[in-house]
C-alpha positions, 0 to 999 in steps of 0.5 A: 345443370352444373354443381353451382346450380344444384347447390342453389336449388338445394339451398332454396329448398332448405330455405323454403322448408325453414320459412314454411315452418317458421311462417306456420308459427305466426299464422293462425289456422284458417278456422280462426282468422279474425283480426283479433285472433291473428293479432293474439296468435302473433303476440303469443308466437313472438313471445315464444320465439323470443323465449326460445332465442334467449335460451339458445343465446 
């Protein structure tokens, strides 16, 4: 594998790591997987995400 291949692999690993962390914010735990619980969890997560984005800007 050449240097470009290593760079792509490293970038993919970093992307998956960040994606997994962000996904966990929007997906409720398995113990609370009703449609209502998922909807409420996502509303809360989006509100927190928006607040954090406004602080960073």
